[in-house]
C-alpha positions, 0 to 999 in steps of 0.5 A: 732069560732073553729080554724081548720088550715092546721098545726092542721090537719097535726099534728093530722093526723096519716100519709100523706096517711090519709091526701091525702085520707081525701082530696078526701073525702072532695072534693067528698062531701061524708059527707051527714050530717055536723053539729056542736054544738052551742058552736062549741066544737063538729063537727058531720058528717055522711059520705058515706062508703062502707056499706048501713049506713053512718059512724058516725064521730065526732071531739070533741074539748072540750079540744082544747089541746087534741081533741078526734076523733071518727068514726064508720068505721072499720079503726084501724088508729087514727084518721081515714080518715073520721075524718080528712076529717071532719076537711077539710070540716070545714076548707073549710067553708062548711055549718054546721047546728047547733045540740045538743051534743049527750048524748053518747058524753056528757057521754064520756066527763064526763068519761074523766073528772073523769079520769083526776080528779082521775089521781095522787090521787091514785098512783099505788102501787109498786109491790115489789115482781114482780119488785124484780123477774124481776131484778133477771131475768135481773141479769141472763141475764147480766150473759149471756151477760158477757159470750158472752163478755168474749168468744169474748175477749178470742177467738178474734173477729175472733170467730164471724164468721161461726158457732160462729156467729150463736151461738152468734146470738142465744144468743143475741136473748135470751136476750129478755127473760131477759128484757134487750133490750138495751144490746141485741141491743148492742150484735146484733150491734156487730154481724151485724158489723162482718157480714159487715166485712165479706162482705167487707174486705176493711172496716176492720179498720172501722168495728173493731173500731165499734166492739171494741166500742160496746164491751167496751160499753157492758162491762160498761153496764153489770158492772154498771147495775149489781151493780145497780140491786144488790144494789136495791135487797139487800136494797129492794129499788126496786122503780124507781129513777132518773137514766140513767141506766134504759135506758141503760138496756132498760126500758120503763118509764110510765108517772105516774112514771116520775110524782111521781119522780117530773120529769116534768115542768108546763106551758112551751113554746117550739119551734122545732129547728130540726127534722129528721127520722132515721131507726134502722135496728137492732131494726126494728123501725123508730125513729122520732127525734125532738129537741126543745128549751124552750123559757124561759130557752134556754134548748134544749131537745129531743122528740123521737117517736118510730115506730116499723115496725110491728106496723107502720100503727097504730102509728102516725108519728111525723113531722116538727113543724112550731108552738110554743107548749104551754104545760101545763105539760112537762115530762122529762126523766133521762139524762143530755144534751138534756134530752128526753121529752114528753107531752100529750096535747098542744096548738099551736100558731104562732111563732113571730119575738120576738120568733126568737130573743129570740131563737137567744139570747139563743145561746152559744157565743163561741165554747170552752166551748161547746167542753169542755162539749162534751169532758166531756160527751164522757168520760162516755162510757154510755153517748149519742154519739151526742149532740145538741147545739145552737152556735153563729157564725161569719161565715160559709165558704168553705175552700178547700173541707171543710166547717168551722164554726168560732166563734167570738173568732176565734175558728173553727170547721169542719162541716160535713154531716150525712145521707143527704148532708146538706153541699150542702144545705149550698152552696145554701144559700146567704152567707151574710144573712145566713152564717155570724153572725147568730146562728147554731143548730148543732150536735156535734159528735166524729170521733174515727178514726181521734180523732176529734170532728166535727159538723153536721149543722141542722138549721140556726137561724136568728132574723126572721126565722129558716132555717131547713136543715134536713128533 
């Protein structure tokens, strides 16, 4: 029997509103026809809509790891509320008559199978001429970015005000024409920080520190990206390679490119350790960020879903995942700690007590080597600014106004908040069962003003559960 669960519906639904609307359709019994194929790989329904004819809705589970939803309604959401409602009707065990699989569904299944068979057989040829032209354009953009950098350093940060701010803002906008979204974002962040300083002079130290950090990062990006691009053009080796510099430029990887470079693993089981959503005011986009642990290796990776505000209605939001993802092919991007990952299809199973014990066993036993690894990464100006580790702790306790994590060797680190008050949540937890001899998924960050590494608690891991503090 086909298994439709609340977790599956939450996973496939594009957003919370579609679930709410789907429930209303199901509760009103708007489907006038409910059918299923004999093998229960296809659900078929005819739903009352605003027109004379009902909407034809199907949910195809021929591949349980990648269900396909179709509907004749005009909605641009995928899947639409009618398709989600069809799942609710099935989960509610409403009567579904047995039907033959329609010819058009059979035809579409065959096309999908053929596409899968052809995938990877005929890799797309690299258009070296087009790539070379693009790289030359990027080099021109780097020259503009360097002009911005030099003028700011020569005239001082004070030049980023009044007319100067307007001129540099226009220059930053131009960077989009040179295929350099990442350097563009750095320039815009510097300008936004200057605007913050003009509005609130009391933030002078913080803002100048942030501007200086942005200028240093921009300088390093320009320097390394220029050498990287020039070398590729001169050697005519313009094909993609395993390099984090693509991210520093702002390149968007395609899955076939990652596969050609062998940047994938097969048959992986992942469990989500942490999840939260952030809004990037500069890029005008939401980022759904989840950290997942590989049950076999213990490696913690980052899955990131980007939703620009302009297309917010049409991109499904990721969410907290309560099941174990069984992934046939897991792709990963260039990187070191917490590499970004992505997958197309997955099956899901319940998380067992053995899984929790396995996760806990993957913990780093002491803080010292973790701190050393973080410091080494921070030496690279272009590295990530935060790092997620799973660390075993002896205790988490409040000392004065601060929360302190202590490991088994007596080393300590201060726990702080980030965006939301997670420390307040800690105060509600029973200290004996959750704040002693457990493991903590935490984010290590550097306080540049006080020259101190601190940690933000994300999730407490016990042998029986994950207590997620961030939502």
